VMD Tcl script that draws the C-alpha trace (Angstrom):
set ca {
  {-11.12 11.54 6.02}
  {-8.23 13.95 6.14}
  {-6.60 15.18 2.90}
  {-3.33 13.45 3.63}
  {-4.97 10.09 4.14}
  {-6.84 10.39 0.83}
  {-3.60 11.32 -0.96}
  {-1.78 8.48 0.67}
  {-4.44 6.04 -0.44}
  {-4.12 7.35 -4.01}
  {-0.35 6.87 -3.93}
  {-0.67 3.45 -2.38}
  {-3.09 2.30 -5.09}
  {-0.78 3.24 -7.95}
  {1.50 0.14 -7.62}
  {-1.52 -2.12 -7.07}
  {-3.28 -0.85 -10.21}
  {-0.19 -1.05 -12.36}
  {0.64 -4.61 -11.26}
  {-2.86 -6.06 -11.18}
  {-5.07 -4.26 -13.71}
  {-2.37 -3.01 -16.20}
  {-0.49 -6.21 -16.47}
  {-2.80 -7.78 -19.05}
  {-2.34 -4.65 -21.12}
  {1.45 -4.93 -21.15}
  {1.63 -8.70 -21.53}
  {4.07 -8.74 -24.46}
  {7.21 -10.59 -25.13}
  {8.58 -7.96 -27.35}
  {10.27 -5.44 -27.08}
  {13.18 -6.87 -25.14}
  {14.38 -4.32 -22.55}
  {17.70 -4.97 -20.76}
  {17.43 -8.61 -21.87}
  {14.05 -9.09 -20.26}
  {10.71 -9.61 -22.09}
  {8.64 -6.47 -21.64}
  {6.19 -7.98 -19.19}
  {9.00 -9.11 -16.87}
  {10.70 -5.74 -17.20}
  {7.33 -4.07 -16.23}
  {6.99 -6.17 -13.08}
  {10.62 -5.62 -12.01}
  {10.24 -1.84 -12.68}
  {7.19 -1.55 -10.41}
  {8.76 -3.78 -7.69}
  {11.63 -1.23 -7.54}
  {9.30 1.87 -7.79}
  {6.82 0.72 -5.19}
  {8.92 1.68 -2.10}
  {9.43 5.19 -3.46}
  {5.75 5.64 -4.15}
  {4.91 4.40 -0.66}
  {7.49 6.76 0.81}
  {5.68 9.62 -1.02}
  {2.39 8.31 0.47}
  {4.02 8.37 3.95}
  {5.29 11.95 3.41}
  {1.86 13.10 2.19}
  {0.19 11.59 5.24}
  {2.75 13.20 7.54}
  {2.60 16.59 5.87}
  {-1.14 17.00 5.67}
  {-1.97 15.35 8.97}
  {0.05 17.59 11.34}
  {-0.36 15.35 14.33}
  {1.57 12.63 12.60}
  {-1.07 10.06 13.64}
  {-2.64 8.25 10.65}
  {-5.79 7.39 12.60}
  {-6.71 10.96 13.66}
  {-9.75 12.56 12.04}
}
mol new
graphics top color blue
foreach p $ca { graphics top sphere $p radius 0.5 }
foreach p [lrange $ca 0 end-1] q [lrange $ca 1 end] { graphics top cylinder $p $q radius 0.2 }
display resetview
């Protein structure tokens, strides 16, 4: 597997891990941030951060896999 593909998979797994596995760890009502309970703020934060992380994954894939094709080995 090319280096860019591995890096893109790592980047892509960050939102998944933070929303699925870390959610029980941050399941708190207090503190209140911007008027939201902490758990709701956490979810909204990661929903907004996910496109930027996936964009970084795309750039990593494109940079390290010079052909621009994700399926090339």
